[in-house]
N, C-alpha and C positions, 0 to 999 in steps of 0.2 A: 347563590349557585356559582360555582367556579367555571369560568370560561377558559377555553384554550383555542389555539390556532391550529387548524388542520390544513396541510398542504395536499392538494390533489389536482389532477388535470380534469377539467370538465369540458367536453366537446372540443378537445384539442388545445385548450388554453390553460396554462398553469394558474391555479388560484390558491390563495390562502383565505380560508373562511373561518369565521368565529363559530364556535360550537360549545355546547355544554356536554359533559360526559354522557348524559342520558339521551342526547339527540339521536334520532334516526337519520340515515342518509336523506330520506324524504324531507324531514324537517329542514335540514340545511339547504337542500336543493331549492325548495319552494321559497325559503326566506331570502335566497340569493337570486330570485327572479326566474328560476327554471320551473315554471308552473305547469308545463306540459305533463309532468308526472302527477297523476291524480291520487288524492287520498280517498280510499274507499272504505276498507274495513279496519285498518290499523292492526291487523292480526296476521297478515300474509296470506289471507284466504282468497282474495279476489283478483290479484294480479294487476290492478289498475296502475300501480306505482312502479311497474317493471322498468328498470334501466339496465344498461350493460356496465359491468365493472370488470375491467381488463377483458372485455369481449364476451363475458358470460352474463346471461340474464339473471338479474337479482331483484327480489322484491324489496324495494328501498324503504318501505315502512317498518320493516323488522330488521333491517341491516344497521347495526350500530355505526355511527359515523366514525368512531374510533377504529373500526376494522378496515375502513377504506382509505386510511392515511397513505399517501404516496401511490395511489392507484390511478388508473385512467377510467373516468366515468363518462358514459355517453348517454344523453337523454334524447327524447324525441326532437328537441330543438336542434340537435347536432346532425340529424339525418338529412334534412332537405329544407329548402326555402319554398315559400308559397309559389314562386314562379319557376322553381327547379326542384321538383319533388323527387325523393328517392323512389326507385321502381316499386318498392312495396307500398309506399304511400300512394303512388299513382294508381296502382292496381286496386287498392281499397276504394279510391274515388271512382274509378272506372267501373268497378263491379258493385257500386252502391252498397258497400259492405259496412255501412255505419248508419245508425239512427240517431240516438242521443249523442253519441260520440265520446261519452265519458270513459269507456273501457278501451277506446281505440289506441291511445298512445302506448299503453301497456301491451296491447295485442300486436301492434306494429313492432315494438321493440323485441317481443318474444319471437315474432315471425322472422325478423331479420337475423336474429341469433340462430334460428333453425336453419335458414337458407345458407348461412355461413358454413355450418357444419354438414348440411345435407342439401346440396343445391338442386336435387331432383326428388323431392319427397313424394310418397304416395299420399292419397287422401287420408288414410289411416294414420300415417306418420304425422301429418299436419294436425289432425285431431288430437293425437296424443301429446304433441308438443304444446298445443294451446290449452290442454286440459286444466292447467292451473290458472287460466285467465277466464274469468266469468264475464258473460254479457247478458244483460237483462232484456235486451230489445230484439235482437236479430234472429235468434234461433240458430246462429252459427253458420248456416249453409253458405251465405254469401261471403262470410269471412274466410271460410275454407277455400271457396272458389277464388277469392282474391289472392290468397297465398300461393295456390297452385298456378294462377295466372302470373304472379310476380316471379315465380321460379322459372317459368318459360321465358319471360321477358329478360331476366338476368342471364339466362342460359343462351339466349339467342344472340347471334353475332350482329344482327341488324335491329336497330332500335326504330320503332315506328313512331313518327311524330304524331301525337294524338291531337295536336292543336291545328293540324292542317299545314304545319310548316314542313320543311324539307327533311325527310328521314336521313339519318346519318349512319354510316357503317361504323364498325368498331374503331377504325383509324381516323375518324373525324371527317372522312370524305363523304360526299353525297352517295347514298345507296341507290341502286337501281330499283325503281318502283314499276311493277308490271301492271298494266291496266287490267281491270277485272272483266272477264268474259261474260259475266252475268248481266252486264249493262250498267245502269246509272246507280252505283252504290259506293259505300266508303270502304269496302273490305279490300284486303290484299289478295291477289290471285292465290288460290289453293290454301289460304290461311283461314279455314272455316272451323 
C-alpha cells in the first residue's frame, strides 16, 4: 500500500500526516490521537464522526483524506478543555443531554456549526440541523434543549459562571449580579 504525506491544519496546528490513498479523514484523525471523533457506521449514516472542515460539518468516515489536503480541520478536542468548555459543550452538560456519550462529539460539532451560521435557531431548525446525527439513548429532547440553551448563552452579553465563580461581562470585567427576590436560590433575577 503506497503511503503519502498530507498537510492540513488540525485544531489550529499545522500537521503533516501519513495516509494511504484509501484512508478516510476519520482513519487519519484517530490514528493521530484525535479519538474524540467516533466511528459508528462507516457509511456516513450516523454522524458520530462529524468534524468541521474549513468551518463546515463533514462526516469524516466517508470523507477521503485526499480531499482535505491543505484544509483546516476542527475536532471536538479543539473546542474546549475539561476546565474551560465551549458554551455548546457546557450546555450539553448542564442540560444532561447525554447518556452513553458516543454520539455527543458529532452532535456538538454539528451544533456549533449550526450556531455559527444561525445564532438564534428555532427548535425546528435545530432538529433539522441535527437530523443527520443519530442518538440511540436520549430521544433527542434534551439535546435540542441544550442547543437552544447554548444559542442563548452565546448570544447573551453576560456569561453566568456555573461553578459559583464570579460572572464576567463580555469585556472581561465582573458583571453585576442581582440578588434573586425569590429567596434562597441559585437563579438570576428574571432569568427564569
